[in-house]
N, C-alpha and C positions, 0 to 999 in steps of 0.2 A: 463512885457509883457508876455502873455501866449504863450507857445510853440505851433506852428502849426503842428509840426511833432515830432515823437519819444516821444509821451506823456506818454506812458506806461513804466514801468520798469519790469524787470524779476521777482522781488519780488511781484509786484502788480498782474502780470499774475498768479503767483502761488497761491495768496490769494483770487482772485476773486471767489466767490461761489454763488452769487446771479444771477439768470438767467437774461440775458440782452445782449446788444451789447455795447462794449467799444471801442472808437476810439483811434487809435495811431497816426492818421494824415496821409495825403497823400493817403487816400482811404483805409488804412489798419484798420481792426477791429478785436477785440477779441470777439468771440461769445460764450456766456455761456448758456447752455440749460440743462433742467432736463434730467437725464439719463433714457433712455428707455431700457437699456440692461437687459437681463434676470437676475433676482436675485438682481437688483439694490435696494439700501436702500433709505429711505426718506432723501432728502438733497443731494444725489449723483448727480453730474453734469458732463457734457462733455464740453470740451473747444476746439474750433477750430478757424482757421484764415479765414477771409473773406476779399476779395478785392473788393471794389465798385468803378465803374468808369462810365463815361458818354461817349456814342458813338452815333453819329448821333442823338443827342438830347434825347437819351434814357438811363436810368440807367441800368447797368448790374452788376451782382454779380458773382465773381469767387472764388471758394473754394481753399485754399492754404494748406490744411492739418490740422491735429490736433496738439495740443501743445506737445503731447508725441513724435511725430515724427519730428516736426519742431519747433525749438526754436524761440524766439522773434527776434533774429538777422537774422535767416534764413528767417523768414516771411517778415521782412523788405527788405531783398535782393530780394526776389521774387516779392514783391510789386514794388520795384524800377525797376526791369526788365520789369514788365508789363507796368509801366508808360512810359518807353522808347519806347516800341512797339507801344503804343497808339499814342505817339508823331510822330512815323514813319508811322502812318496810318494802323497799323496792329491790328486786333482784337485778343487779347491773348487767349480768350476762343476758338474761331474758330481754331486758330493755334494749340492749344493743342488737339482739336478733330481730326484734320488732322494728327497730329503726332501719336496719339493713333491708328488711323485707319491704318496708315502705319505700325506700329509695329504689329498690329493684322494680317495684310496681310503678313508681313514677317514671322510671327510665323506660319501662316497657310502653308507656303511653306516649313517649316522645318519638313516634314514627312520623316520617315525612309524608307530605301529600302524595308524592309519587308512590311510596310504599303502601299507603292506604288505597290508592287507585289500583295497584297491582293485586292487593288482597281482595278488593271489591270485585274486580274482574274474575279472579280465580274462583270466588265464592258463587258467582252468578252465571258463569259461562255454560255450566251444565244445563241450565234451564233456558238458555237462549236458542234461537232457531238453528243457527249454524255457527261454525267456527269463524266465518268471515265477520260476524257481528262483533265478536270479541276483538278481532284484529282491528276493526274500525274504531272501537272504543279506545284501544291502545294508541292507534295512530293519531286520533283526534286530540287526545290529552297530551301526547308526546309533542305534537306540533304547536298547540296553542296554550296549554296550561302549564306543563312542566317547566318551560323556560322561565316562567314567572314565580311559580310557587312549588315546583317539584321538590326542592330541598328544604322547604319551610315546614316546620312541625305542623301536622294537620290541625292540631289544637290552636294554632296561632293564625289560621287563615281568617281574614276579616273582609269586610265589604270593599275596602280600598284595593285589596289584592284582586278581587273578582273584577273590579273595574279595569285594573291593569291588563287583564286578559281580554275583556270584552270590548272596551272602548275602541281599540285600533281596528276591529273587524266588524263591529255591529252594523255600520252603515254600508260597508262594501261587500261583506260576506255574511249577510244576515242569516241565511238558513244554517250555515256552518256555525256561526256564533251562537245561535239558539240551541243547537245540539251540544255545543261545548258547555253552555250555561247549565243545561239540564243534567249533563254528566257530572259536572263539578258538584252540583247540588246533591246528586245521588251519592257521590263518594263522601261528601261531608255528612249527610244523613247517616250513612253506614258507620262513619267514624264516631258519631254521637252515640248511636246505639251500642257500639262496642266499647264505649268508655274512653275513647281517645280525644273527645272534644267535650267541653262543658255543655250542659243542656240549655242551649239558648237558641235564638232564631238563626236559621241557616242563612249566611251572608250571600248565597247564590240563589235564594228564593226569589221568584218573579213576582207573584201576586202580593200586593201590599208592601213591596220592598223595592226591587230593582225596576218595577214598572213605573215607579215615581221618578226614576233618574234616566231611563232609556226609553226611546220611542218604541211603540209596539211594532212587531215584525210587519204587520199588514200596512203600516204607515210608511215603512222604509222601502220595502220591495214587494211587489205583487208576487203571489205564488206562481211559479213557472210550471205550466203543465207540459207534458210531452206532446210536441206537435204531431198531429196525426193526419194521414191522407184520408179524404172522404172515400167511403167504400165504393161510390159510383165511379171513381177515377182509378180504382185498383186494377181492373183488367188491363187497361192501357199501360199502367205502370209495370205490371207483371210481364207484358209482352216485351217491353224495353229491357227489363231485367234478364229475361231468358235469352235475349240476343247477346248478352255480354258473356264473354268467355274468361272468367276468372274465379278463383277460389272464393273471393269475397262475395261475388254475385251469387254463387251457388249457396253459400252460407246464409246470405240474406233471404234468398228464396225459400230455403229450408226453414228458416226462422219464422217467416211470414206464414207459410203453409201450416206450421204447427202451433202458431200463436204463443211461442215461448220467448223467454228473455234472452238477451245477448249472451250472457255468461253460460246459460244452459245449452245454447246452440254451439258456441265455439268450443265448449268443453266436452262435447259429445265424443265418446270413445267406442271403439269396435265392440267391446264386451257388453255394451249397453243395448245393442241392437239385436233383436230377434227377428231375422229376415223371414223365417218360416211363418211366424204369426203376425208379421208386419207390426211389430211393437217395439217401442223405444222406452226403456225404463231409466229414468234419471234418478240417481241415488239421493238420499236425503241430504247429504252434506253439500250438494250443489244446488239445492232448492232453497228459495227464500223462506218457504213455509217450514223448512226443517223436516219435511216428510217426503218419502219417495213419490215420484209422479210417473204414471204410465201414460205414454202418448201413442195413440193408434195412428199408424202411418198410412197416408194415402199412397196411391200408385206413383204419383209424381215424386213424393218424398222418397220412396224407395229408389226410384230412378236416379235421383240426385246422389243418394248415398253410394250407389253402385258406380256412378260415373266419375266421382271426384277422385283424382289420382292420390294414392297413398304415399306416405313417406316411410321408408324402411325403418324398422325398429321404433316407430312412433305409434302410440295407441290412439292418437287423435284423428278424427275423421276429416277435420278441416285444418290441415297443417299450416303453421305460420312461417314467417321468414326465418326465424331462428330454429335451428335443428332441434327436434324433439319437443318443440313447444307448439301450442295451438295457435290459431289465428288471433291476432291482436284484437282486444275489445274495441279498438277504434277503427278497425278495418272496414266494417260495414257502414259505419257512420261517415267515414271519408268517402266511400263509394257514393253514398247518398248526396253528399255535398258537391260531388263532381257531376251530378246529373242535372242537366238544365231544367229549371222549373221546380226542382225538388228542394231548393234551399229552405232551411228551417225545419225540415222533417227530421224525426229521430227514429231509430230502430224500434225503440220501445213503443212509439206511437202506433205501430201497426197492430199492437194488441188492442188498442182502442178501436182501430178500423174494424178488426174482427168482431169486437163486442157490439159495435153499432150495427154491423151487418146482421149478426145473429139476432139482435133485438128487432130490427126493422124489416129484414128480408127473409127471415126463416120462421118456422113454427116451433122451433125447439124451445123448451122451457128455460127460464132464466138460470136455474140451478145447473143445467147441463153446460151452458156457456161458461158459467163461473167455474165449474169443475175443469173445463178444458183449459182455463187460464190458471188453474191451480190456486185459485183464491180460497182462503179459509172462510167459511161461512160465519158471519158475525152473529147470526141468530143461533144461540146455543141450543134451543129446542129443535130447530130445523137440523142443525148439525148432528144432534144426538140420534135422530131418526135416520139420517143419511150416512150409514156406516160404510157403504161400498163406494167405489169411485166411478160407477156407472159407465164402465169402459165401452160396452157395446153401443150404448146410446151415444156416447161421445164419438165412437167410430163413424156412425152415420152422419153426425154433425160435421166432423172434419173432412169426410168424403164430399159432403155438399159444399163446404168451404173451398176445398181444392178445386171442385168443379167450377165454382164461381170465379176463382182466381184465374182459371184457364179460359174463361169466356172471352170470345173475340171482342175487342174494343169497338165501340160504335164509330170512333173516328180513327182513321189510319194514322199511326204515329211512327216516327223513325227512331231507330236506336241511337 
């Protein structure tokens, strides 16, 4: 009596070379086909296992792998498992599809912390004030977080990993460490919402978590404010500054006269200046607020712009040591440090000098001074009503400020 199952032998499987389908019984078949692989010779064949079954009155075919990876015995085991599932009312093909889909979904969740960081930044940078903010995020995480957890699956990041990042810098670079912690927390929150992390407490959370293990920022290092010159001492300082003959001195004087930030001043380009209307328009991408800022220029500011020697083929008004580049962002600070009695002052501090002068020595409203500093109003109601930039009012303010800066000092000073 012919066998109804296990009809083939391992030797027969090895010898079969004629294309066709050879039954082993129980729905298992050896399938021999001409090889279509690149470089295949005449007579070369491929051999694979096929399981055929009936379900709901329809024939279905399920591949079980090739003979090089699955032996005759293994193929029979797989066929037997499939028959058992069919008996239990389970479609083995659909079950396998679901299993593969689950594996793909699980694999998709295995992104690293670095990948999660990059996706977070990409998702949020459009809403940030400027491109520099995204760059700062990347640089901070690349320097302090990625060396420890960059290659770690984001779903595996735990409190111990966060301490690896923060402990070495918390007491020495407290401000930086605080930013790092906040950014790691944001990335992990994003990963949780996107399904890459289990829904549990964020290991980088400060309140009620890390605050129990690390000292508060205020306990470690006092907040460092930008050192500012008292406005009463400004005329004497400006006299000394005007006596200096250097690009850095002119850039610093221009910065003070317009109450702008270092980057805004040294990045000034020819195309931003409207000499006819005495107006400097700083584009949004160079502003901290992410909005363009119009600066009314005083007569002295115009003089500076016209007197500074230009570098050929460079758009920058204040050229730096490197060809085609603007003045270094440290140049004005180094100049300050080299001036006797000015130790500890910062370029940014002159914005505070201007603000104090405007509040105490002028009658201009607060909002005019704030607009001159390109500050975004925190009061949403006030900001909603103030839709313009009050340019002409600010022009009068900056003219008065330039006049004060040029006031003869009470005490004669030497350059």
